[in-house]
C-alpha positions, 0 to 999 in steps of 0.5 A: 478474456483480455479481449472481452474486457476491452469489448465490455469496456467499450459497450459499457462506456458508451452505454453509461456515458449516454445515460449520464449525459442525459440525466440531471443529477440529484443535486442539479446540473448534469452528472459526470462533469469534471473539475477544472480548478487545477487548470487542466480542462477536462481533468478531474481532481481528487476531493482534496485537490492534491492529485489528478483523478480520471473523471468517472464514467458516471456519477449516478448511484448504482442502486437508487438511480440505475436500478441495480439490486444490492447485496449485503455481506455477512460473517467473514465475507463482510468488512471486519470491525477494523474499518470502524467509522467507515462501516458506521457511516455506510448505512443501509443499501436499501435506503437510496439516500444512503448511497447518494455518492456525494456526501449524504449524511449516511454515505461512507465519507471521511470526516475531515475531507468529506470526499463522498462515498468510497468503496473499501479496498478488497485486494490491497497489500495491507489487507492482513491488517484489516482482516477479521482475525486481526480485528478479533485480537491482533496480539494473538494473531501471529503472522497474519497481522503482518504486511511488507511495507518495503523494506520492513515487514510490519506487524500489529502484534508486538509482545504480550509478555513484556516484563513489568517494571519496577521490580520489587526489592526481592527481585521476584516480581513476575508480572508481565504487561501487554503492549499495543503498537507496531513491530518492525522486522528486516527480512532477508531474501533466501532463494533456491532453484525453485523458490524465493522467500523472505525470512526473519527471526521473530526475536529480531524485531523491534516494537514501538508502542505503549503498555495497555492494561484492562480497566472498566473502560477498555474494550476488547480486544485490549490491543485492538485498533481501527482504520482512522476515518480522519485519513484517506483510504489509499493504495499507498498506505493505511492509517490506524488508531488504537481503540484503548489508547490515544495512539496512531500510526501510518503504515505506508509503502516505502517508509524508512521509519516506523512512525507512531503518534502518541496523543494525550490521555487523561491530560497526559501524553501517552508514554512510549516504550521500545521492546525487543527480543534481543539484548542491547550491546550499546545504547547512545543518547544524542551522540554525534559519534556512533560506536555501536560495537564498542564493548570496552568500558573505557571506550564508551562514548560520553553519551552511553546509556546504561540499563537496569537488569531484569532483577533490578540487582547487580549481575556478573556478565559474560564479558564476551556478551556484556549488555550495557547494565549499570553497576548497581543493576538499577535503571537510571533515567536519561534526558533525550533531546533528539535520538537514541541509537541502540545496537542489538546483540543477536541480530547485529542490527542497529536501530535509531529512534527519534523523538519530536520532544525532549523526553526522559527514558529508562531501560532494562536489559536481560543479561548473559550471566558469567555462569549460565543456568538452564532455563527458559529464554526470555521472549523480551530481552530489552525494554526502553521506556519514556518516563516523562515528556517535556510538555512545554516545547511547542505547546498549544491548546490543540492536542494534535500539536501537543502529541509526541511523535516517535520514529524508528528506523533500522540504521545498520543490518550488519553492524559487526558481522556477528549475527545469528542470521548470517545472510544479513551480512553474507549477501552484502558482498555479492550484490555488486553495489554498496548498501546503507550497511556498507562502511562507506554508506552508513554514516551518510545514511544516518545523516539522511535519517536525522534530516528526514525524521521531522517529516512523515507521510500521513495520508498519501494518495495516488493520482492519474492524469491520462493524455488528453484526446489520447494523443490525437493532437500530436502530443505524446501519449503519456499517462502521469502517475502521481504519488502525493505523500502528504508530508506532515511535520512531527511538530504540528499536524496542521503545519503546511509542508510544501508538496512541490519539492522535486524528486532527487536521489538521497546519496552521500554526495547530496547536501541532505546527506552531508550535514548532521542535524544540530542538537536541540534543547528544551529551551530552544524550539525545534527548527522548522523542517525543510520539505526537501529532507523528506525521504521514502524508499523507491523501487527499481522501476521508480528509479529508472523512471526518475532517471529518464524524466527528472533533471535532478536524477541521473545515473551517477546519482543513482549509482551513489544512492543509499539503498537496501536489497529487498525482495524487489531488488535495489531499493533506494532512498529518494527525496521529494514530497510528490512523485511524478511517474510518467508512463509512455504508451507508445502507439495506440492499441489496435486490433490490427497487427503491424503486418497483414496476413501473409498472402499464402495463409489468406485462403486458409483463413477465408475457409476457416472464417466461413465456418466460424462466422456461423458460430452459435452463441448458446441460449445460456450465453445470450441470457447471461445464465453462465459463469462470467469467466468461461462466457468471456472466453466465448465472447472473446472468440466471437469478437476476434472472428468479427475482427478477422472478417473485417480485416479480410474484407478490407483487403478483399475490397482493396480498401487498405490505407496505410494501416500496416506500419511494418510492411512495405507496399509489395507485401501489402499488395501480395496480401490484397491480391490474395484476398481478392481471389477468395470468397468471404462470408457476407456482411449480413452474416458478420453483422448477425454475429455482431448483433449476437455479441452485442446482446451477449455483452449488454445482458450483463449491463442491464440491472434487475435480473431476468425479470427485467430483461437482464442476466439470469446471473445478474450483477449486484451492487455490493453495499458492504464493500462497494463495487459490483459482484456477480450473483452467480448461477446454480446451473441446471443442464437441459436434458439433451441441450446443455446450451439452453440450461438455466440458473436455478437460483433467483436473487437474493439466493446468490451462490457466488 
């Protein structure tokens, strides 16, 4: 199958290249040209200009200009409503103008970037978030609307039974509210002799969002969201915007924080809430000293925050499990300039939330009573609400500049060692390296989180720059993969942030990890963030690449890095707004091995070749009336037969010229001598088989189906998702000659 893929690419590249070269594009000029604006001749760039992109084989429209028929998906096979404006701008594939690929009014384009038609992803890591089940009702979708961002498992279905406040004087109010937002979990890796899995307790998650309620103007589902069409579709992440509240998030692989942007609604900033199924142990506001495990009331930090009880009345607690509840049981408001750090009881996790503006907050907590009473365990045991936002700081007429950005990150997964999931602490001693939860690393990690909280990845892109001329000019064959994180300031969406900051490892020895951020007040504008403070988690193979190719990264810095243990291994924080990941290819691929066939085997190969060269390609294969998978296996065999004949023929004719890099002259000479002594199939026989192979491959590339000389199981343009799909074949065997069967179905009847 891999061989046939290469063969198909070879034929299709020549075929479409020739057609594109001879075709005057619909807007004038030759199709298939590249953009040299980035200084690299022949290297195309993404429409945003941020990353290099390989030029397309063709810019011709597959439907209106190449003649492929199209199909439209329906029901569960179609893109879900979560795709929003990406669907509304797609148009009808039967109208050629809708698929012009270059920014026609109905083409699928992003509003800001006008990047032209974009096929929707069908196999990205975040597909759970854009599924039909997620579109129907994220809040009741269970674990379906979950994705692994590394290191977090992120959910779009936070609790729907959040206790509502304020409670009436009798303390009998039972009303609950529904929350729209994100929920973060830190999974622990569990292994056995037969499997590996990531496990998390649903009550140990922390949610960030806002409360939503049904009104005359809200749409169903109440917590529904859509893909933000103002941002790019990327392999690194997806941007989501809620339907019933002005709130957005950017779900990105490797994000150290969960990020939610709260915009204006009805003239006021949407007010955030933080919710958890764990009781707090302590809550610190704008504190330089973190003492999350302090339970002695006399040793509380001056920045300690106290919550109201769920009954709004004083409560006598078990001193061994005391939550920070005020003496009168009422929730009092606190000014927050920058951050809130909260340690949760059952999980033993400590989290930190950063606010881009000064806010006033209140909190409510469940309690462990001195005398326990049997009853239902609350699903939500902690709620922190922003009740007021300082709207005057960095004010602007632009609503995007006035938004409140809240970022939340796990600070420590083993704060005291007393957790309901012991593995979060137990595995730390067996890793062989320190993590961000280690005693010597946690303080440095918090400093790095504080420094990086002002910058978030908004619309990341992946670019690829292949080696020019495939290294034929003597240059090393290296492909450069580029991650541009689209670093954005929390203070202004439009504030330009440099994208050329070199990659370096976030470690306790670096400047970014040694100086805590200074506090800010409402009377003092926040400082402009430094691009080098931007951080993301890198996987082990990223770190290896940085160490091999980046001056700022070496083994010593990696050894002292701030890391977590994830499903992929040692996953560490790195600085850098744009990652360059060179991939060395070594020598070009070849159908030849580095050594010739051993001399003693050549007679046997020649005998087998005389039979195989007469291999019969059935009528169904030549007509494209077959499954592509098994057809590919047959075509791969035919291609290999032709290659073996070609190699033996060159040995037989003694035309071998330095083709074998791992064999000395004597070994090559023995193989040549052996090949000269055998008889081989004629060149005419080989060319006849090659002609059949070409027909069997090209039949799939001809548009229009069998009535136009194409495959009976034709390829179609997928006007719902983009890309090509096969119509499929209801195969009918010809009695006594199965190889000459036919496809009983005809387009638009497509069983595949």
